[in-house]
C-alpha positions in Angstrom: -6.1 31.3 6.8 -9.1 29.2 6.0 -12.5 30.3 6.9 -14.7 28.2 9.1 -16.8 27.2 6.1 -13.7 26.1 4.1 -12.4 24.1 7.1 -15.8 22.3 7.4 -15.8 21.5 3.6 -12.2 20.2 3.9 -13.2 18.0 6.9 -16.3 16.7 5.0 -14.3 15.9 1.8 -11.5 14.2 3.8 -14.1 12.2 5.9 -15.8 11.0 2.6 -12.5 9.9 1.2 -11.6 8.1 4.4 -14.8 6.1 4.2 -14.0 4.8 0.7 -10.3 4.2 1.2 -8.6 0.8 1.2 -5.7 2.1 3.4 -4.3 5.4 4.6 -0.8 6.1 5.6 0.1 8.8 8.1 3.4 10.4 7.2 5.6 13.2 8.8 6.7 15.4 5.9 8.2 18.1 8.2 11.6 18.5 6.5 10.6 17.9 2.8 11.2 20.7 0.3 8.5 21.8 -2.1 10.2 20.1 -5.0 10.4 16.8 -3.0 6.7 17.1 -2.2 5.9 17.5 -5.9 8.0 14.5 -6.7 6.2 12.5 -4.0 2.8 13.5 -5.2 3.8 12.4 -8.8 5.0 9.0 -7.4 1.8 8.5 -5.4 -0.4 9.5 -8.4 1.2 6.7 -10.4 -0.1 4.2 -7.9 -3.6 5.8 -7.6 -2.9 7.3 -4.2 -3.8 10.8 -3.0 -1.6 12.8 -0.7 -3.6 15.2 1.5 -2.0 17.7 3.8 -4.1 19.3 6.6 -3.8 20.5 10.2 -3.9 17.7 12.8 -7.1 19.1 14.3 -8.9 18.9 10.9 -7.5 15.4 10.3 -8.9 14.3 13.7 -12.3 15.8 13.0 -12.4 14.0 9.6 -11.3 10.7 11.3 -14.1 11.1 13.9 -16.6 11.9 11.2 -15.6 8.9 9.1 -16.1 6.6 12.2 -12.5 5.8 12.8 -11.9 5.4 16.6 -8.8 5.3 18.7 -6.7 7.4 16.3 -5.5 10.9 16.9 -3.2 12.9 14.6 -2.5 15.2 17.5 -0.6 12.4 19.3 1.7 11.9 16.2 5.0 13.7 16.0 5.8 16.2 13.2 3.6 17.6 10.5 1.1 15.0 9.4 -0.2 14.2 5.9 -2.3 11.4 4.7 -1.6 9.1 1.7 -5.0 7.7 0.7 -4.9 4.5 -1.4 -8.0 3.5 -3.3 -6.4 0.8 -5.5 -5.1 -1.7 -2.9 -4.1 -2.0 0.7 -0.3 -1.8 0.3 0.4 0.6 -2.6 0.4 3.7 -0.5 2.7 2.2 2.2 5.1 0.9 -0.4 5.3 4.2 -2.2 5.8 6.2 1.0 8.4 3.7 2.2 10.3 3.8 -1.1 10.3 7.6 -1.2 11.4 7.8 2.5 14.5 5.7 1.8 15.8 8.3 -0.6 14.5 11.4 1.3 15.0 11.4 5.1 12.6 14.2 5.5 9.6 11.8 5.1 8.7 9.2 7.8 5.8 6.8 8.1 4.2 7.3 11.6 1.2 5.0 11.2 -1.5 3.7 8.9 -5.2 2.8 8.8 -6.2 -0.6 7.4 -9.8 -1.7 7.5 -10.6 1.0 10.1 -7.8 -0.2 12.5 -4.8 1.9 13.4 -1.3 0.4 12.7 1.7 1.9 14.5 4.9 2.8 12.8 6.4 -0.7 12.9 3.2 -2.3 11.6 2.9 0.3 8.8 6.4 -0.4 7.7 5.7 -4.1 7.8 2.7 -3.4 5.6 5.0 -1.8 3.1 7.0 -5.0 2.8 3.9 -7.2 2.0 3.9 -8.2 -1.7 1.5 -6.3 -3.9 -1.6 -7.7 -5.6 0.1 -8.5 -8.9 3.0 -10.3 -7.1 0.6 -12.3 -4.9 -1.5 -13.3 -7.9 1.6 -14.4 -9.8 2.7 -16.6 -6.9 -0.8 -18.1 -6.7 -0.8 -18.9 -10.4 2.7 -20.5 -10.0 1.5 -22.6 -7.1 -1.6 -23.8 -8.9 0.4 -24.6 -12.0 3.1 -26.6 -10.2 1.2 -29.9 -9.8 0.0 -29.8 -13.4 3.5 -29.3 -14.8 4.7 -32.1 -12.5 2.0 -34.4 -13.8 3.0 -33.5 -17.4 6.6 -34.2 -16.6 5.9 -37.6 -15.1 3.7 -38.6 -18.0 6.3 -37.4 -20.5 8.9 -39.4 -18.5 7.0 -42.6 -19.0 6.8 -42.0 -22.8 10.5 -41.1 -23.0 11.3 -44.4 -21.1 9.1 -46.4 -23.5 10.8 -44.8 -26.6 14.2 -45.5 -25.0 13.3 -49.2 -24.3 11.9 -49.7 -27.9 15.0 -48.1 -29.4 17.3 -50.5 -27.4 15.2 -53.5 -28.4 15.4 -52.4 -32.1 19.2 -52.3 -31.9 
């Protein structure tokens, strides 16, 4: 059992992390084994995400202290843990969703994005959003397309000129 002081410290630390987080995913980890939890923590650490397990009451106190309204862990089913992403908005949701496909004991039950609560369906949709690197790659490709088209058109005119000159020479 945690003492009252330890619980208060836990709430303070969790509230501080919730204030600086890009997104947080609420997950039900009820039927995961310890080995699966370790594997999940390793996976999340690779995407700069922390996995915090606490009682629902303590999570609610931390959410309230962080200024997040209209969210209650007590209303969520199962044992709730938080995946806190400091890198980008979708990495935690993607990692939890990927892990839950292999392990049925883990379920996404909601998420926090910009201080707003997303239900289960919206959190799973967040997991399907392309990541930062993929989005930047698409942007670069989109910006590059008109330039490569222009180069191709200009090159086509030169090719046509060379073809006409070679026909005239013959």
